C-alpha positions in Angstrom: -7.0 -6.2 -15.7 -4.0 -6.2 -13.3 -2.8 -4.0 -10.5 0.6 -3.5 -8.8 1.0 -2.6 -5.2 4.3 -0.8 -4.7 5.7 -1.1 -1.2 9.0 0.6 -0.3 11.0 -1.1 2.4 14.0 -0.4 4.7 14.5 -2.8 7.6 11.0 -4.3 7.5 11.8 -8.0 8.0 9.4 -8.1 11.0 6.5 -7.2 8.7 7.4 -8.2 5.2 6.1 -11.8 5.1 2.8 -10.9 6.7 2.1 -7.8 4.6 2.8 -9.7 1.3 0.5 -12.5 2.3 -2.2 -10.1 3.4 -2.1 -8.1 0.2 -2.2 -11.1 -2.1 -5.3 -12.5 -0.4 -7.3 -9.4 -1.2 -7.7 -10.0 -5.0 -6.1 -12.3 -7.6 -5.4 -9.3 -9.9 -3.0 -7.8 -7.4 0.8 -8.1 -7.8 3.3 -6.7 -5.3 6.6 -4.9 -6.0 8.9 -4.5 -3.1 11.3 -1.6 -3.6 14.1 -2.3 -1.1 16.9 0.1 -0.3 19.5 -2.5 0.7 18.0 -3.1 4.1 20.7 -4.2 6.6 18.2 -6.5 8.2 17.9 -8.7 5.1 14.4 -7.7 4.0 15.3 -8.2 0.4 16.5 -11.7 1.0 13.2 -12.7 2.5 11.3 -11.2 -0.5 13.6 -13.0 -2.9 12.8 -16.3 -1.3 9.0 -15.5 -1.5 9.4 -14.4 -5.1 10.8 -17.8 -6.1 7.6 -19.4 -5.0 5.1 -16.8 -6.1 5.1 -15.1 -9.6 2.9 -12.3 -8.2 5.7 -11.0 -6.1 8.4 -8.8 -7.6 11.5 -7.2 -6.1 13.5 -4.1 -7.0 16.7 -3.8 -5.0 18.5 -0.5 -4.8 22.1 0.0 -3.8 21.5 2.5 -1.1 18.8 4.3 0.9 17.5 6.8 -1.6 14.2 8.0 -0.2 10.5 7.2 -0.3 9.7 9.4 -3.3 12.2 7.9 -5.6 11.2 4.4 -4.5 7.6 5.1 -5.5 8.7 6.6 -8.8 10.8 3.6 -9.5 7.7 1.5 -8.8 5.5 3.5 -11.0 7.9 3.3 -13.9 8.0 -0.5 -13.4 4.1 -0.6 -13.4 4.0 1.4 -16.7 6.7 -0.6 -18.3 4.9 -3.9 -17.5 1.5 -2.7 -18.5 -0.3 -2.6 -15.2 -3.7 -0.9 -15.3 -3.6 0.3 -11.7 -0.7 1.1 -9.3 -1.0 1.4 -5.5 1.1 3.0 -2.8 1.1 1.6 0.7 3.4 1.0 3.7 4.8 -2.3 4.8 4.1 -1.8 8.5 0.3 -2.4 8.5 -0.5 1.2 9.2 -2.5 0.8 6.0 -5.1 -2.0 6.1 -4.6 -4.2 3.0 -8.3 -5.1 3.0 -9.1 -1.4 2.1 -7.6 -2.1 -1.4 -10.9 -3.8 -2.3 -12.7 -0.5 -1.8 -10.0 1.3 -3.9 -10.4 -1.1 -6.7 -14.2 -0.5 -6.7 -13.7 3.3 -6.7 -11.1 3.2 -9.5 -13.9 2.1 -11.9 -15.2 5.7 -11.7 -12.2 7.7 -10.5 -8.6 8.1 -11.6 -6.9 8.6 -8.2 -8.3 7.1 -5.0 -6.9 8.3 -1.7 -7.1 6.5 1.6 -7.9 9.5 3.8 -7.5 9.9 7.5 -9.3 13.3 7.6 -12.2 13.3 5.1 -14.6 11.9 7.6 -13.5 13.3 11.0 -10.1 12.0 12.3 -9.4 8.3 11.8 -6.0 7.7 13.4 -5.1 5.1 16.1 -2.1 5.0 18.5 -0.5 8.3 17.5 0.5 10.7 20.3 -1.6 13.8 20.3 1.4 16.0 19.2 1.9 14.0 16.0 -1.8 13.9 15.3 -2.1 17.7 15.6 1.0 18.2 13.5 -0.4 16.0 10.7 -3.9 17.4 10.8 -2.8 21.1 10.7 -0.1 20.3 8.1 -2.8 19.0 5.8 -5.0 22.0 6.5 -2.1 24.3 5.8 -1.2 22.6 2.5 -4.8 22.5 1.4 -5.2 26.3 2.0 -1.9 27.3 0.3 -2.3 25.3 -2.9 -6.0 25.5 -3.0 -6.9 21.8 -3.5 -10.0 20.3 -2.1 -8.3 17.2 -0.6 -8.4 16.7 3.1 -5.4 14.3 3.4 -2.7 15.6 1.1 0.0 13.7 2.9 -1.7 10.3 2.7 0.6 7.5 1.4 -2.2 5.1 0.8 -3.4 5.6 -2.8 -4.5 3.9 -6.0 -3.8 5.3 -9.4 -5.1 4.5 -12.9 -2.2 4.2 -15.2 -3.3 7.3 -17.1 -2.5 9.5 -14.1 1.0 8.2 -13.9 1.5 8.5 -17.7 0.4 12.2 -17.5 2.8 13.2 -14.6 6.3 14.2 -15.5 8.3 12.4 -12.8 11.3 14.7 -13.4 9.3 17.5 -11.8 8.9 15.6 -8.6 11.7 16.9 -6.4 10.6 16.1 -2.8 10.4 13.0 -0.6 8.2 11.8 2.2 5.1 14.0 2.8 6.3 16.5 0.2 6.2 13.8 -2.4 2.7 12.8 -1.5 1.6 16.5 -1.8 3.3 16.9 -5.2 1.7 13.8 -6.7 -1.8 14.9 -5.7 -1.1 18.4 -6.9 -0.2 17.3 -10.4 -3.0 14.9 -10.6 -5.5 17.6 -9.6 -4.1 20.2 -12.0 -4.3 17.7 -14.8 -8.0 17.5 -14.1 -8.1 13.8 -13.1 -11.1 12.6 -11.1 -10.0 12.2 -7.4 -11.9 10.4 -4.7 -11.1 10.3 -0.9 -12.2 7.2 0.9 -12.1 7.2 4.7 -9.7 4.7 6.2 -8.4 4.0 9.7 -4.7 4.7 10.0 -3.1 2.6 12.7 0.5 3.3 13.8 3.0 0.7 12.9 3.0 -2.7 14.6 6.7 -3.0 14.8 9.9 -1.4 13.6 10.6 2.4 13.7 9.0 5.4 12.0 11.0 6.9 9.1 9.7 10.4 9.7 12.3 13.1 10.4 12.5 16.9 10.7 13.9 17.1 7.2 10.8 15.4 5.8 8.5 17.8 7.7 10.4 21.0 6.6 10.5 19.7 3.0 6.7 19.4 3.0 6.4 22.9 4.5 8.3 24.5 1.7 7.1 22.3 -1.2 3.6 23.8 -1.0 5.0 27.3 -1.6 7.0 26.0 -4.5 3.9 24.5 -6.0 1.9 27.7 -5.3 4.5 29.7 -7.2 4.5 27.2 -10.1 0.7 27.5 -10.2 0.8 31.3 -10.3 3.4 31.5 -13.0 1.4 28.9 -15.1 -1.8 31.0 -14.8 0.1 34.1 -15.9 
């Protein structure tokens, strides 16, 4: 049994050593794949040096900044190609607690997709301004109502998949990035009748660096739920 933690990076040199160390300490079955989009700050160089000393660390360097969604898909394809049983998504900035992966691994014995949820047990977010918290909370409520999926945190980027889920999803259908990507992946997992479990986690805003969120990502997520809704209706017909 082995698992791959996929971590996309762009200018994460301030966090990368520590996040790699923290993840590897969780469980010996965990490997890490850093998908770096040619970070100007030299993140990939740091990972390359760590990789030389630790066979559980892997690096996929991309020539340009190509987006979160394509980074994760590249990571999932790597996981499938190299026969990993589980694949995880998480951020490099410690907004996701690596220690929670232990709970994910336990839940994956009985479920196919495990989601680290900020909203399934109240609101578990630290250090966000109220405007961003409200935007996130109501965006998830909006998406849940439109596409009719009983998942409280559809935009969560902290997840663990069994390989069977990734094998069943046609990645060519995934057209969005950021929050939209997270919604699409959960949509297809749910519509393929995989067993999904939300686990409450505490989300803490990044320790250092800068948020990658933009208006483009927000609007993309707004529209992607309607695209998925239309696909769903046509499929039912």
